[in-house]
N, C-alpha and C positions, 0 to 999 in steps of 0.2 A: 587348480581350485582358487589359489590366491589371485591369479590374473582375472578370473571371472568375478571375484569379490571386488577387486579394484575397479573393474569395468562397471559393475553394478553401482558402486559408490560414486564413481564419476558421473554416471547417468543421473543418480539421485541429486547430486550437487547441481547439475545442469537444470534439472526440473525445479529444484527449490529456488535457484537464482531467478528463473523465469517467473515463479510465483511471487517472489518478493518484488521484482520489478513491475509486474502487472498490477499488484495490489497498491503499490506506491503510486503508479500512474493513475489508477482508479481514484485513490484518495485525493490526489492533486486535482483531478478533473472535477470531482464533487465539491472540493474546496473552492475552486474557481466559479463553479455554478452558484454556490452560496453568495459569493461576493457580487456576481452579476445580478442575481435575483434580488438581493438586498437593495442594490442601487435602483433596480427597476421599481420595486415597491415604494421606495422613498420618492422617486419621481412621480409615480402614480398618485401618491398622497399629496405631493406638492401641487399637482395638476388637478386636484379634487376629482379624481376618478371615481367611478361608481363603487360603492361599498362592496358589492358582490364581487366585482372584478379584483379588487384589492385582496379580499378574503381568499379568492381562488389562488392568487399568486402567493399569498402567505402559506397556503397548503403545499404548494410546490416547493417553497423554501423549507418547510418542515420536513418534507420527504427527502430533500437533498441533505439536510442536517442529519437525519437518521442514517442515510447512506454513508456519510462521512464517519459516523460513529462505528458502523459495521465494518467499513473498510479499514479503519484504524485498528479495530480488534483483530481482524484477519491478518493485517500487516504485522502486528505484534506476534501473532502465532507463527506466521511464516518466517519471521526473523529468528524466533526461538528454534524452529525446526532447522533452519540453515546453520545456526550457531552450533547445534548439536552435531550436525554433519561435519562441520569444520573442526570441532573439537575431536571427533572420532577419527576422521580421515585426513586431517589437514597436513600432517607430516608426509604421509604416503603419497598424497596427490599435490604436494607443494607446487609443482611446476604446471599442473593442469590449469589452463586458462580460465575455466569456470571456477576453480578454487580461488584463483587470484581475484576474480571478480566478486566472489562470495565474501572474501576478506574485506575488499573495498566497500561493499554494501554494508557489512556489519560495522565497519569503522565509521562510515558516514551516517549511520543510524543507530547510535548507542541506545541500549534499553533505557526506558524511563526510570528514574529513581523512585522507589516506593516511599 
C-alpha cells in the first residue's frame, strides 16, 4: 500500500511539474507577444496607418494582455499545488528527479509577497 501511495505521489509531482512548466512557457509566450504587438502598434502610428487597422491591432494587444493575466493566475495556482505536494511528499521522494525539479521550480519562482 505504501509503495502504491509513493508511486501515486511521484506521478502527481511529475504532472504538477509539467503544469508549472507549461503555464510558465505560456505566460512567457504571451508576454513576448505583448512586446511585439506594442512595437507593431507604435510603428503603425508613426507611419500614420489607418485608424481602423491600428484599432484592430490594439484589440489583439488587449487580448494578449488578458491571456497574460490568466496565465499568471493559473501559474500561481499550479505553484501552490506543487508546493503542497513538495511539503507533503518531499522527504519520501527526495531522490525522485521530478521532486528535485519541483524544488528547483519553486525556488526559482518564489510566491509573490502580499
